[in-house]
KEZA-411728 format. One record per residue (C-alpha): residue number from 1; residue in one letter; z negated, y negated, x negated. Coordinates in nm, 2 decimals, padded with zeros to 4 digits. Example, Ala and Ser with C-alpha at 12.3 -4.5 7.8 and 13.67 -1.06 7.14 Angstrom:
// residues 2
SITE resi resn     zz     yy     xx
SITE    1    A -00.78  00.45 -01.23
SITE    2    S -00.71  00.11 -01.37
//
This chain:
// residues 274
SITE resi resn     zz     yy     xx
SITE    1    M  02.49  01.72 -00.47
SITE    2    I  02.84  01.58 -00.53
SITE    3    D  03.00  01.72 -00.84
SITE    4    R  03.28  01.48 -00.94
SITE    5    S  03.40  01.72 -01.21
SITE    6    H  03.45  02.00 -00.96
SITE    7    S  03.80  02.11 -00.86
SITE    8    L  03.71  02.06 -00.50
SITE    9    P  03.80  01.71 -00.39
SITE   10    V  03.51  01.47 -00.33
SITE   11    T  03.63  01.42  00.03
SITE   12    R  03.60  01.80  00.09
SITE   13    Q  03.26  01.82 -00.08
SITE   14    A  03.13  01.54  00.14
SITE   15    R  03.26  01.70  00.45
SITE   16    E  03.10  02.04  00.36
SITE   17    L  02.77  01.87  00.30
SITE   18    G  02.79  01.68  00.63
SITE   19    I  02.76  01.33  00.47
SITE   20    S  02.98  01.03  00.49
SITE   21    R  03.25  01.00  00.22
SITE   22    G  03.17  00.62  00.20
SITE   23    S  02.81  00.70  00.11
SITE   24    V  02.94  00.89 -00.20
SITE   25    Y  03.11  00.57 -00.33
SITE   26    Y  02.84  00.33 -00.22
SITE   27    L  02.65  00.16 -00.51
SITE   28    P  02.33 -00.02 -00.40
SITE   29    C  02.32 -00.39 -00.49
SITE   30    P  02.00 -00.52 -00.64
SITE   31    A  01.84 -00.81 -00.45
SITE   32    S  01.95 -01.15 -00.57
SITE   33    D  01.71 -01.38 -00.76
SITE   34    A  01.70 -01.61 -00.45
SITE   35    D  01.60 -01.32 -00.22
SITE   36    L  01.34 -01.20 -00.46
SITE   37    A  01.19 -01.55 -00.47
SITE   38    I  01.19 -01.56 -00.09
SITE   39    M  01.03 -01.22 -00.06
SITE   40    R  00.76 -01.32 -00.30
SITE   41    R  00.69 -01.63 -00.09
SITE   42    L  00.70 -01.42  00.23
SITE   43    D  00.43 -01.19  00.08
SITE   44    E  00.21 -01.49  00.00
SITE   45    L  00.26 -01.64  00.35
SITE   46    H  00.18 -01.30  00.51
SITE   47    M -00.15 -01.29  00.31
SITE   48    D -00.24 -01.63  00.46
SITE   49    F -00.09 -01.60  00.81
SITE   50    P -00.08 -01.22  00.90
SITE   51    F  00.00 -01.32  01.26
SITE   52    A  00.32 -01.50  01.16
SITE   53    G  00.65 -01.35  01.28
SITE   54    S  01.00 -01.42  01.15
SITE   55    R  01.03 -01.75  01.34
SITE   56    M  00.71 -01.89  01.21
SITE   57    L  00.78 -01.77  00.86
SITE   58    R  01.12 -01.93  00.87
SITE   59    D  00.96 -02.26  00.96
SITE   60    L  00.69 -02.22  00.69
SITE   61    L  00.97 -02.15  00.43
SITE   62    A  01.15 -02.46  00.56
SITE   63    A  00.84 -02.67  00.50
SITE   64    D  00.85 -02.54  00.14
SITE   65    G  01.21 -02.66  00.12
SITE   66    V  01.36 -02.32  00.15
SITE   67    N  01.62 -02.32  00.43
SITE   68    V  01.70 -01.97  00.54
SITE   69    G  01.80 -01.83  00.88
SITE   70    R  01.56 -01.63  01.10
SITE   71    L  01.77 -01.31  01.09
SITE   72    H  01.77 -01.32  00.71
SITE   73    V  01.39 -01.37  00.71
SITE   74    S  01.36 -01.07  00.94
SITE   75    T  01.58 -00.86  00.71
SITE   76    L  01.37 -00.94  00.41
SITE   77    M  01.05 -00.87  00.61
SITE   78    K  01.18 -00.52  00.69
SITE   79    K  01.26 -00.46  00.33
SITE   80    R  00.91 -00.54  00.22
SITE   81    A  00.73 -00.39  00.53
SITE   82    V  00.59 -00.73  00.62
SITE   83    E  00.51 -00.73  00.99
SITE   84    A  00.33 -00.98  01.21
SITE   85    I  00.00 -00.85  01.33
SITE   86    Y -00.08 -00.89  01.70
SITE   87    R -00.21 -00.70  02.00
SITE   88    R  00.05 -00.46  02.13
SITE   89    P  00.09 -00.13  02.32
SITE   90    N  00.04  00.18  02.12
SITE   91    T  00.39  00.27  02.02
SITE   92    S  00.31  00.44  01.70
SITE   93    K  00.51  00.76  01.63
SITE   94    S  00.42  01.00  01.35
SITE   95    A  00.67  01.16  01.12
SITE   96    P  00.79  01.50  01.25
SITE   97    G  00.52  01.76  01.22
SITE   98    H  00.26  01.50  01.11
SITE   99    K -00.07  01.48  01.29
SITE  100    I -00.23  01.14  01.37
SITE  101    H -00.61  01.14  01.35
SITE  102    P -00.84  00.91  01.55
SITE  103    Y -01.01  00.61  01.40
SITE  104    L -01.37  00.70  01.33
SITE  105    L -01.52  00.39  01.17
SITE  106    R -01.57  00.16  01.47
SITE  107    K -01.94  00.08  01.51
SITE  108    L -02.02  00.33  01.23
SITE  109    A -02.30  00.21  01.00
SITE  110    V -02.19  00.26  00.64
SITE  111    T -02.51  00.27  00.44
SITE  112    K -02.43  00.44  00.11
SITE  113    P -02.16  00.50 -00.15
SITE  114    N -01.93  00.80 -00.09
SITE  115    Q -01.99  00.78  00.28
SITE  116    V -01.64  00.63  00.35
SITE  117    W -01.34  00.59  00.13
SITE  118    A -01.03  00.41  00.23
SITE  119    T -00.68  00.36  00.10
SITE  120    D -00.36  00.16  00.16
SITE  121    I -00.03  00.07 -00.02
SITE  122    T  00.10 -00.27 -00.10
SITE  123    Y  00.40 -00.40 -00.30
SITE  124    V  00.38 -00.59 -00.62
SITE  125    P  00.66 -00.84 -00.70
SITE  126    M  00.78 -00.85 -01.06
SITE  127    A  01.02 -01.08 -01.24
SITE  128    R  01.29 -00.85 -01.13
SITE  129    G  01.23 -00.60 -00.84
SITE  130    L  00.90 -00.47 -00.74
SITE  131    V  00.66 -00.17 -00.76
SITE  132    Y  00.42 -00.02 -00.51
SITE  133    L  00.04 -00.01 -00.56
SITE  134    I -00.21  00.23 -00.40
SITE  135    A -00.58  00.19 -00.43
SITE  136    I -00.87  00.41 -00.31
SITE  137    V -01.18  00.21 -00.23
SITE  138    D -01.54  00.30 -00.16
SITE  139    W -01.63  00.10  00.16
SITE  140    F -01.99  00.05  00.09
SITE  141    S -01.96 -00.09 -00.27
SITE  142    R -01.60 -00.22 -00.25
SITE  143    R -01.54 -00.03 -00.58
SITE  144    V -01.18  00.07 -00.66
SITE  145    L -01.22  00.44 -00.74
SITE  146    S -00.86  00.50 -00.85
SITE  147    W -00.52  00.35 -00.82
SITE  148    R -00.15  00.41 -00.91
SITE  149    L  00.17  00.22 -00.94
SITE  150    S  00.51  00.37 -00.84
SITE  151    I  00.87  00.25 -00.82
SITE  152    T  00.92  00.45 -00.50
SITE  153    L  00.72  00.52 -00.18
SITE  154    E  00.72  00.90 -00.23
SITE  155    T  00.39  01.08 -00.16
SITE  156    D  00.33  01.20 -00.51
SITE  157    F  00.16  00.89 -00.65
SITE  158    C -00.07  00.88 -00.35
SITE  159    I -00.18  01.24 -00.41
SITE  160    E -00.23  01.16 -00.78
SITE  161    A -00.47  00.87 -00.69
SITE  162    L -00.66  01.09 -00.44
SITE  163    E -00.70  01.38 -00.68
SITE  164    E -00.82  01.15 -00.96
SITE  165    A -01.08  00.99 -00.73
SITE  166    L -01.20  01.34 -00.61
SITE  167    A -01.22  01.47 -00.97
SITE  168    R -01.41  01.17 -01.10
SITE  169    F -01.65  01.10 -00.81
SITE  170    G -01.66  01.42 -00.60
SITE  171    A -01.62  01.47 -00.23
SITE  172    H -01.73  01.22  00.04
SITE  173    D -01.78  01.21  00.41
SITE  174    I -01.48  01.02  00.57
SITE  175    F -01.14  00.92  00.43
SITE  176    N -00.97  00.63  00.62
SITE  177    T -00.60  00.55  00.60
SITE  178    D -00.32  00.39  00.80
SITE  179    Q -00.06  00.60  00.98
SITE  180    G  00.19  00.59  00.70
SITE  181    S  00.39  00.90  00.64
SITE  182    Q  00.25  00.94  00.29
SITE  183    F -00.10  00.98  00.44
SITE  184    T -00.01  01.19  00.74
SITE  185    S  00.19  01.43  00.52
SITE  186    M  00.06  01.79  00.49
SITE  187    A  00.04  01.75  00.11
SITE  188    F -00.20  01.46  00.14
SITE  189    T -00.41  01.58  00.43
SITE  190    S -00.44  01.93  00.28
SITE  191    A -00.62  01.79 -00.02
SITE  192    L -00.88  01.63  00.21
SITE  193    H -00.91  01.94  00.42
SITE  194    R -00.97  02.14  00.10
SITE  195    E -01.28  01.93  00.03
SITE  196    R -01.39  01.94  00.39
SITE  197    I -01.35  01.56  00.42
SITE  198    T -01.31  01.41  00.77
SITE  199    I -00.99  01.21  00.82
SITE  200    S -00.98  00.88  01.00
SITE  201    M -00.67  00.67  01.07
SITE  202    D -00.62  00.31  01.16
SITE  203    G -00.46  00.21  01.49
SITE  204    R -00.09  00.11  01.47
SITE  205    G -00.07 -00.24  01.32
SITE  206    A -00.45 -00.28  01.33
SITE  207    W -00.52 -00.43  00.98
SITE  208    R -00.88 -00.50  01.07
SITE  209    D -00.94 -00.12  01.08
SITE  210    N -00.90 -00.12  00.70
SITE  211    V -01.02 -00.47  00.64
SITE  212    F -01.19 -00.40  00.30
SITE  213    V -00.87 -00.28  00.14
SITE  214    E -00.68 -00.58  00.29
SITE  215    R -00.94 -00.80  00.12
SITE  216    L -00.88 -00.62 -00.20
SITE  217    W -00.50 -00.69 -00.18
SITE  218    R -00.57 -01.05 -00.13
SITE  219    S -00.80 -01.06 -00.44
SITE  220    I -00.55 -00.88 -00.65
SITE  221    K -00.25 -01.08 -00.54
SITE  222    Y -00.41 -01.43 -00.57
SITE  223    G -00.62 -01.34 -00.88
SITE  224    E -00.36 -01.15 -01.07
SITE  225    V -00.01 -01.07 -00.92
SITE  226    Y  00.09 -01.42 -00.81
SITE  227    L -00.01 -01.56 -01.15
SITE  228    R  00.23 -01.33 -01.34
SITE  229    A  00.59 -01.24 -01.36
SITE  230    Y  00.58 -00.88 -01.49
SITE  231    G  00.88 -00.79 -01.70
SITE  232    S  00.83 -00.42 -01.68
SITE  233    V  00.63 -00.15 -01.49
SITE  234    S  00.43 -00.08 -01.80
SITE  235    E  00.34 -00.45 -01.82
SITE  236    A  00.24 -00.46 -01.46
SITE  237    R  00.03 -00.15 -01.50
SITE  238    A -00.16 -00.28 -01.80
SITE  239    S -00.22 -00.62 -01.65
SITE  240    I -00.34 -00.48 -01.31
SITE  241    C -00.56 -00.23 -01.50
SITE  242    H -00.73 -00.52 -01.68
SITE  243    Y -00.78 -00.71 -01.35
SITE  244    L -00.93 -00.41 -01.17
SITE  245    T -01.17 -00.35 -01.46
SITE  246    F -01.28 -00.71 -01.41
SITE  247    Y -01.30 -00.66 -01.03
SITE  248    N -01.52 -00.36 -01.05
SITE  249    A -01.75 -00.45 -01.34
SITE  250    S -01.77 -00.83 -01.36
SITE  251    R -01.66 -01.00 -01.03
SITE  252    P -01.96 -01.07 -00.81
SITE  253    H -01.91 -01.03 -00.43
SITE  254    S -02.09 -01.25 -00.18
SITE  255    S -02.10 -00.96  00.07
SITE  256    L -02.28 -00.75 -00.20
SITE  257    D -02.55 -01.02 -00.25
SITE  258    R -02.36 -01.14 -00.56
SITE  259    K -02.36 -00.80 -00.72
SITE  260    T -02.06 -00.63 -00.86
SITE  261    P -01.90 -00.32 -00.71
SITE  262    D -02.00 -00.11 -01.01
SITE  263    H -02.36 -00.22 -00.98
SITE  264    V -02.38 -00.13 -00.61
SITE  265    Y -02.19  00.20 -00.65
SITE  266    F -02.38  00.33 -00.95
SITE  267    N -02.73  00.20 -00.86
SITE  268    Q -02.80  00.36 -00.52
SITE  269    P -03.10  00.60 -00.52
SITE  270    L -02.91  00.85 -00.30
SITE  271    L -02.62  00.85 -00.54
SITE  272    A -02.84  00.89 -00.84
SITE  273    A -03.02  01.18 -00.68
SITE  274    A -02.70  01.37 -00.58
//
């Protein structure tokens, strides 16, 4: 919006646009190597101790020999959307104009593929910086139906993943998400309404409402992400693709009677007859 080659001074352009002049000159600083290492460790600790807040995480880091103040831990937690999970009043607030749908999966018997799909977003640390990962999962079979990586949290990559899953596997009964603005946006919910899919949304901070996607994140991070130091987004995409192919086709699940997600998803009589 600011044209530095224009005859109108930058100060005047900023005033006309209603933005701070200081913001025009501000250059964002990349996170330091030390902070990136701490954030990666915070992500690992959050996977193991989702109930841990900034004080406990500070102490857990200290036990690893990383001495950092609680306020800095809290700052890094906010940067990576790491939040302690505990019982709290319902203080969730939707983005302006975004509708929050009720959670529909409690006590629901999920008995077949394509009855319930679920999604979530997590971040993936790289050697420098990070990317965001979305996956769409079939609840019954645990199969990853589609996924995308993005360098931002814009809604576009979420819609791309949804449209790919719908194009490849057709419509389903219920789609469950959290209350993130990407999933409550009109662009995302409109795609579900178009296919006459019922929308379900987790309670605020209730990770157990989407437990199968949380388990997928744990598998990906411990089986793939934490073992790597991706040097580029393309490297991260290729390596995660390789892992998810293994996850769907070759990795047996104890909850699936030692079968793979592919086997369970593609070998149900009702699915075959559809």
